DOVEX-63251 format. One line per 5 residues: for each residue y, x, z of N, C-alpha, C, O, CB. Coordinates in steps of 0.1 Angstrom, whole numbers, plus 5000, padded with zeros to 4 digits. Atoms other than C-alpha are relative to their C-alpha. Glycine has a CB too. Layout:
REM residues N
Y,X,Z,Y,X,Z,Y,X,Z,Y,X,Z,Y,X,Z  ... .
***
This chain:
REM residues 171
4998,4999,4982,3541,2898,4230,4996,5021,4999,4989,5029,4993,4981,4986,5013  5007,4984,4997,3539,2935,4241,4996,5000,5017,5005,4993,5021,5014,5016,4997  5004,5001,4992,3524,2937,4276,5013,5006,5011,5022,5004,5003,4986,5005,4998  4993,5001,4990,3549,2945,4305,4992,5013,5005,4980,5015,5004,5000,4986,5008  5007,4990,4995,3546,2981,4324,4998,4992,5012,5003,4981,5015,5006,5014,4999 .
5006,5007,4991,3528,2979,4356,5013,5004,5013,5014,4996,5022,4983,5005,5003  4991,5002,5002,3558,2992,4368,5014,4990,5005,5019,4986,5016,4997,5000,4992  4991,5012,4990,3582,2967,4366,4999,4991,5005,5008,4985,5011,5008,4996,4999  5002,5016,4992,3559,2936,4375,4999,5007,5014,4998,4998,5023,4983,4989,4994  5004,5004,4988,3555,2953,4409,5020,5006,5011,5022,5008,5023,4980,5012,5005 .
4990,4999,5004,3592,2961,4406,5008,4982,5008,5014,4978,5018,4998,5004,4983  4997,5016,4999,3599,2923,4403,4992,4993,5013,4996,4985,5022,4994,4992,4983  5006,5011,4988,3575,2908,4426,5006,5008,5015,5008,5004,5027,4977,4998,5001  4996,4999,4986,3588,2928,4449,5011,4999,5005,5013,4997,5017,4997,5009,5006  4990,5010,4998,3619,2917,4449,5001,4991,5004,5007,4988,5014,5003,4996,4995 .
5006,5018,4996,3607,2884,4449,5001,4997,5014,5008,4991,5022,4981,4997,4996  5004,5003,4981,3592,2886,4482,5013,5004,5011,5017,4997,5020,4985,5014,5006  4988,4995,4995,3621,2906,4494,5010,4986,5001,5014,4981,5011,5006,5014,4989  4985,5011,5001,3646,2878,4487,4995,4985,5003,5001,4975,5004,5008,5001,4982  5005,5015,4989,3623,2851,4502,4995,5008,5013,4993,4998,5019,4982,4987,4992 .
4998,4997,4988,3618,2867,4531,5018,5002,5008,5025,4998,5017,4991,5012,4999  4976,5005,4994,3660,2873,4534,4999,4987,5004,5001,4981,5015,5018,4998,4982  4995,5023,4997,3661,2831,4527,4995,4994,5007,4999,4982,5006,4997,4986,4989  5009,5010,4992,3635,2819,4554,5003,5015,5010,5010,5009,5019,4980,4993,4993  4999,4998,4986,3639,2848,4582,5015,5005,5004,5016,5009,5015,4990,5010,5004 .
4991,5001,5001,3680,2853,4573,5007,4989,5009,5017,4993,5014,5000,5000,4990  4991,5006,4991,3692,2820,4592,4989,4995,5017,4991,4991,5029,5008,4983,4988  5004,4992,4984,3668,2825,4618,5002,5007,5009,5000,5005,5021,4994,5004,5002  4991,4991,4990,3686,2856,4628,5005,4998,5002,5010,5001,5013,5004,5009,5002  4979,5007,4998,3720,2840,4622,4996,4993,5009,4997,5001,5018,5012,4989,4986 .
4999,5014,4993,3714,2813,4640,4998,5003,5016,5006,4999,5024,4987,4989,4993  5002,4996,4990,3698,2829,4669,5006,5012,5011,5017,5016,5013,4992,5000,4997  4990,4987,4984,3702,2857,4703,5001,5013,4992,5008,5023,4994,4986,5007,5020  5004,4985,5005,3688,2884,4679,5013,5005,4993,5014,5017,4991,4987,5000,4988  4994,5000,5011,3720,2876,4657,5010,5014,5009,5014,5015,5021,5006,4983,4994 .
4989,4987,4994,3744,2910,4662,5013,4996,5010,5016,4998,5022,5009,5007,4986  4983,5007,4998,3778,2893,4661,4997,4988,5010,5002,4978,5005,5010,4993,4983  5002,5009,4996,3768,2870,4685,5012,5003,5009,5014,5015,5013,4987,4997,5003  4992,4996,4988,3799,2866,4710,4998,4986,5004,4994,4978,4996,5016,5006,4998  4994,5011,4986,3805,2838,4739,5011,4989,4991,5023,4987,4988,5013,5012,5016 .
4988,5014,5003,3816,2807,4726,5004,4987,5015,4998,4977,5018,4991,4988,4984  4999,5003,4994,3838,2799,4753,5009,4992,5002,5016,4993,4993,4998,5006,5003  4994,5016,4998,3859,2764,4766,5012,5008,4998,5014,5018,5004,4997,4988,5017  4985,4991,4989,3897,2774,4763,5006,4983,4992,5017,4984,4987,5012,5025,4993  4991,5015,4999,3908,2733,4756,4991,4990,4998,4982,4991,4990,5013,4997,4988 .
5006,5005,4999,3895,2704,4764,5012,4985,5006,5023,4985,5012,4990,5009,5007  4990,5014,4998,3909,2664,4766,4986,4988,5002,4975,4989,4997,5014,4995,4982  4999,5005,4989,3902,2636,4787,4999,4983,4997,5010,4978,5002,5013,5006,5006  4996,5005,5004,3898,2604,4776,4997,4979,5009,4986,4976,5005,4997,5007,4985  5009,5009,4994,3889,2565,4798,5007,4987,4996,5019,4987,4998,4996,5002,5016 .
4999,5013,5006,3891,2527,4784,4989,4993,5009,4978,4993,5015,4997,5000,4982  5013,5017,4992,3881,2493,4796,4997,4995,4989,5005,4991,4980,5007,4983,5012  5005,5009,5022,3863,2479,4764,4996,4987,5011,4990,4988,5021,4978,5008,4983  5003,5013,4995,3863,2440,4773,4997,4995,4986,5003,4995,4975,5013,4993,5010  5008,5010,5008,3837,2419,4757,5001,4984,4993,4997,4977,5002,4991,4999,5008 .
4998,5012,4993,3844,2385,4747,4982,4992,4994,4973,4997,4987,5019,4991,4994  5013,5010,4997,3814,2359,4748,4999,4996,4983,4988,4993,4978,5003,4983,5015  5007,5003,5015,3820,2352,4707,5002,5006,4990,5000,5001,4979,5001,4990,4995  5004,4993,4997,3824,2384,4702,5016,5006,4994,5027,5000,4993,4986,5003,4997  4987,4993,5002,3850,2412,4691,5000,5009,5019,4997,5006,5030,5016,4985,4997 .
4997,5001,4982,3857,2432,4721,5021,5013,4993,5028,5017,4983,4976,5017,5017  4982,4992,5002,3894,2451,4732,4996,5008,5009,4988,5008,5018,5017,4991,5005  4998,4981,4993,3902,2487,4744,5016,4998,5005,5027,4999,5000,4999,5019,4984  4988,4991,4988,3926,2491,4772,4999,5011,5004,4991,5013,5014,5002,4995,5013  5000,4987,4988,3936,2531,4779,5005,5000,5012,5016,4996,5016,5007,5012,4996 .
4994,5003,4987,3936,2533,4809,5005,5020,5006,5013,5022,5015,4983,4989,5013  4999,4990,4996,3936,2576,4811,5001,5011,4987,4991,5010,4979,4990,5001,5011  5001,4989,5007,3944,2605,4788,5006,5005,4997,5017,5002,4995,4996,5002,4993  4988,4981,4996,3955,2640,4787,4994,5009,4993,4985,5005,4986,5000,5009,5019  5004,4988,5009,3947,2672,4769,4999,5015,5013,4997,5027,5012,5014,5002,4985 .
4992,4987,4991,3957,2691,4800,4988,5007,5004,4993,5005,5016,5011,4996,5014  5005,4993,4993,3926,2712,4814,4997,5017,5005,4998,5028,4999,4995,4995,4996  5002,4989,4992,3918,2738,4842,4990,5006,4995,4980,4999,4994,4998,4999,5012  5018,4999,5001,3891,2759,4831,5002,5011,5008,5012,5017,5010,4989,5003,4983  5003,4987,4990,3879,2784,4854,4980,5002,4987,4975,4993,4980,4996,4992,5029 .
5006,4990,5001,3851,2809,4841,4989,5004,5011,4987,5016,5012,5008,5008,4997  5016,5001,4986,3821,2807,4871,4993,5020,4995,4993,5028,4986,4978,4978,4991  5002,4982,4998,3807,2844,4884,4983,4998,5000,4976,4989,5006,5010,5011,5020  5014,4993,5001,3772,2859,4875,4994,4987,5014,4991,4976,5010,5000,5022,5004  5004,5005,4993,3761,2842,4911,5000,4981,4999,4993,4973,5004,5006,5008,5009 .
5004,5017,5002,3766,2805,4901,4999,5000,4987,5001,4989,4982,5011,4987,5005  5015,5004,5010,3747,2813,4870,4988,5002,5006,4977,4998,5002,4998,5008,4986  5011,5000,5000,3725,2822,4887,4995,4985,5012,4983,4982,5010,4998,5016,5002  4996,5012,4993,3727,2791,4913,4989,4991,4991,4978,4986,4991,5017,4996,4999  5003,5010,5017,3728,2771,4877,4989,4999,5003,4984,4991,5011,5001,5005,4983 .
5006,4999,5004,3700,2785,4867,4983,4997,5007,4972,4993,5002,5006,5008,4995  5006,5005,4993,3678,2782,4897,4998,4984,5006,4990,4979,5015,5003,5007,5006  5001,5011,4996,3686,2748,4898,4997,4989,4985,4995,4978,4982,5014,4997,5010  5008,5007,5020,3677,2742,4858,4997,5008,4992,5004,5012,4983,5010,4992,4989  5007,4992,5002,3648,2763,4851,5000,4998,4987,4996,5007,4980,4991,5000,5007 .
5002,4999,5021,3649,2752,4813,5006,5005,4994,5005,5005,4982,5002,4990,4992  4992,4997,5008,3675,2770,4809,4999,5015,4999,5005,5022,4991,5012,4995,5002  5002,4982,5007,3662,2807,4811,5007,5011,5013,5007,5011,5026,5012,5004,4981  4993,4987,4997,3681,2839,4818,5012,4994,5008,5017,4985,5003,5005,5009,4985  4988,5002,5002,3708,2836,4835,5009,5011,5002,5020,5010,5008,5004,4992,5006 .
4989,4983,5003,3726,2872,4830,5002,4995,4982,5009,5003,4976,4986,5025,5003  4999,5006,5014,3725,2849,4789,5014,4992,5009,5024,5000,5007,4985,4989,4992  4997,5015,4992,3745,2819,4811,5021,5011,5003,5026,5020,5009,4984,4996,5024  4984,5003,4996,3785,2817,4807,5003,4989,5002,5003,4981,4992,5010,5003,4990  5000,5010,4996,3792,2789,4827,5013,5001,5008,5014,5010,5017,4987,4998,5006 .
4994,5006,5001,3826,2772,4830,5004,4986,5007,5001,4977,4999,4999,5001,4993  4989,5007,4993,3846,2748,4854,5011,4991,4989,5020,4998,4985,5008,5012,5009  4991,5007,5008,3865,2724,4833,5008,4991,5012,4999,4987,5019,4991,4990,4988  4991,5006,4994,3893,2704,4856,5011,4991,4994,5022,4994,4991,5006,5009,5006  4984,5004,4998,3913,2676,4849,5009,4989,5009,5006,4981,5017,5003,4997,4988 .
4994,5003,4987,3940,2665,4867,5002,4984,5003,5006,4977,4994,5013,5008,5001  5000,5014,5003,3940,2631,4880,5008,4989,4995,5006,4977,4992,4999,4995,5007  4991,5014,5010,3971,2616,4864,5002,5006,4988,5003,5018,4986,5016,4994,5005  5004,5000,5016,3971,2611,4823,5017,5008,5001,5026,5008,5010,4995,4981,4988  4985,4998,5005,4002,2628,4805,5011,4988,4996,5023,4990,4996,4997,5008,4988 .
4987,5009,4998,4021,2600,4800,4997,4994,5014,4989,4996,5023,5001,4987,4988  5001,5014,4990,4029,2570,4819,4990,4991,4993,4986,4995,4983,5015,4991,5002  5004,5006,5003,4008,2538,4815,5008,4988,4994,5011,4978,5000,4994,5001,5005  4988,5009,5010,4030,2520,4787,4989,4993,4995,4983,4999,4987,5011,5009,4987  5005,5017,5000,4011,2488,4784,5006,4992,5002,5009,4989,5014,4990,4994,5006 .
4990,5011,4998,4034,2461,4767,4991,4986,5010,4979,4984,5011,5005,4994,4981  5005,5009,4992,4032,2429,4793,4993,4990,4993,4990,4980,4999,5009,4996,5009  5012,5011,5009,4011,2409,4761,4990,5008,4997,4982,5003,4990,5005,4994,4985  5013,4993,5000,3986,2434,4762,4993,4998,5013,4981,4996,5014,5001,5015,4996  5008,5003,4988,3980,2430,4798,5000,4990,5006,4996,4989,5018,5002,5007,5009 .
4998,5013,4999,3987,2396,4796,4984,4995,4993,4974,4992,4999,5016,4995,4993  5011,5004,5001,3962,2389,4774,4986,5007,4996,4979,5006,4986,5002,4993,4993  5016,4990,4987,3932,2411,4794,5000,4994,5003,4992,4984,5001,4998,5012,5011  5003,5006,4985,3939,2399,4820,4994,4984,4997,4986,4980,5005,5016,4999,5010  5006,5017,5005,3933,2357,4800,4989,5005,5000,4981,5001,5009,5005,4990,4984 .
5012,4997,5004,3901,2377,4781,4991,5003,5020,4979,5001,5024,5001,5016,4986  5010,4997,4989,3890,2387,4817,4999,4992,5004,4988,4991,5009,5001,5007,5009  5001,5012,4993,3896,2355,4831,4984,4987,4992,4977,4977,4995,5018,4995,4998  5016,5013,5008,3866,2337,4807,4990,4999,5002,4983,5009,5006,4994,5001,4987  5012,4993,4993,3839,2331,4815,4994,5005,4989,4996,5003,4977,4989,4990,5008 .
5006,4994,5016,3811,2355,4796,5003,5013,5000,4995,5022,4997,5006,4993,4986  4993,4988,5001,3834,2382,4797,5001,5011,4997,5010,5013,4989,5002,5002,5005  5003,4993,5001,3822,2416,4798,5008,5011,5000,5014,5013,4990,4996,4997,4993  4987,4992,4992,3845,2446,4816,4988,5010,4998,4976,5009,5003,5008,4996,5019  5010,4983,4998,3828,2486,4807,5011,5009,5000,5022,5005,4995,4988,5007,4984 .
4997,4996,4994,3842,2511,4819,4999,5013,4987,4987,5013,4988,4994,4997,5015  5001,4985,5015,3842,2545,4785,5008,5007,5006,5018,5002,5010,5007,4997,4981  4999,4994,5002,3849,2574,4791,4993,5010,4988,4982,5012,4985,5000,5000,5009  5008,4988,5018,3852,2604,4754,5008,5011,5009,5020,5009,5012,5008,4996,4973  5000,4987,5003,3852,2640,4764,4997,5001,4983,4990,4995,4976,4989,5007,5011 .
4995,4983,5009,3866,2671,4736,4999,5008,5006,5002,5007,5018,5014,5004,4996  4999,4989,4994,3860,2701,4744,4997,5010,4985,4989,5007,4975,4988,5001,5015  5000,4993,5018,3867,2731,4714,4998,5015,5006,5004,5018,5015,5018,4998,4987  5001,4989,4991,3856,2764,4723,5003,5010,4988,5005,5006,4976,4984,5001,5010  4993,4995,5010,3866,2792,4703,4988,5011,4990,4991,5022,4985,5013,5008,5008 .
5003,4999,5019,3839,2797,4673,5005,4989,4993,5000,4979,4998,4983,5000,4995  4995,5011,5004,3855,2772,4655,4998,4991,4984,5005,4983,4978,5013,5005,5001  5011,5010,5000,3829,2758,4635,4985,4997,5005,4979,4991,4997,5000,4998,4991  5005,5006,4995,3802,2751,4658,5004,5002,5018,4998,5007,5029,4987,5001,4994  4996,4992,4982,3824,2754,4689,5005,4988,5005,5011,4987,5016,5014,5016,5002 .
4998,5020,4996,3829,2714,4690,4996,4992,5004,4988,4984,4998,5001,4991,4995  5008,5004,4997,3823,2699,4717,5005,4984,5007,5013,4984,5017,4994,5009,5006  4995,5009,4998,3825,2659,4718,4992,4984,4999,4987,4977,4990,5009,5003,4993  5016,5010,4994,3803,2632,4737,5012,4981,5005,5024,4979,5006,4987,5014,5025  4993,5006,4985,3812,2600,4759,4989,4987,5001,4980,4982,4995,5019,4993,4998 .
5017,5007,4986,3792,2579,4786,4999,4988,4997,5006,4979,4994,5001,5000,5022  5009,5019,4999,3775,2551,4786,5010,4999,5009,5015,5004,5019,4978,4995,5008  4989,5011,4989,3799,2524,4790,4991,4993,5013,4980,4987,5012,5007,4984,4990  5007,5008,4993,3794,2514,4827,5009,4985,5005,5020,4986,5012,4993,5010,5011  5008,5010,4991,3790,2479,4837,5011,4994,5009,5008,4995,5021,4986,5007,5009 .
4994,5003,4987,3820,2463,4856,5000,4993,5008,5009,4985,5005,5008,5000,5001  5004,5011,4995,3808,2440,4883,5005,4990,4997,5015,4989,4989,5001,5001,5011  4986,5021,4998,3820,2397,4887,5011,5005,5005,5022,5002,4999,4995,4982,5016  4990,5001,4992,3842,2410,4912,5008,5010,4994,5019,5007,4989,4997,5001,5013  4990,4997,5010,3855,2436,4895,5013,4997,4989,5025,5000,4989,4996,5003,4995 .
4998,5001,5005,3860,2421,4869,5010,4985,5001,5016,4980,4992,4992,5005,4996  4992,5017,4991,3877,2386,4888,5015,5008,5004,5027,5004,5002,4988,4993,5021  4995,4995,4998,3891,2414,4903,5018,5005,4988,5030,5004,4990,4990,5006,5006  4989,4999,5013,3915,2424,4869,5002,4991,4996,5010,4992,4987,4998,5007,4990  4994,5010,5011,3918,2393,4856,5011,5000,5007,5021,5002,5000,4993,4984,4997 .
4987,5005,4996,3945,2387,4882,5008,5006,5002,5019,5001,5006,5000,4995,5010 .
***
């Protein structure tokens, strides 16, 4: 085996260090605000659903859809609104980089409430039995203009209905 030239060793070592630097710093730069190609991820579509979840004593959950819409009125708020938001939420930081939108859903759902009489009767019977718990759950989904990271989905924690509300629904 013969000794390699110093220039070749320095070139290979330098290229290896450059590759490590790109591998470590590249993703950080891509996902940070230092990314030159960064653009606003504004919402262009939203949907909202509300379900009544009935938990039976012996186990099992029945779901009754109450509201479902994919229509949304989306307004982009002004810079003054962003500044007021930043004042009320200090963790936001700089309000100049903030894009705020207001998403409003219609009062009535997209479709008529087409729940069969048998399902209504079944849910009313379940609500009338002792030990039954009823919860209202709202599920939402937003689609932004970035295809991979622009999707926001979530669900509110179940809101338990009181015994009076459950008995009213059971009637």
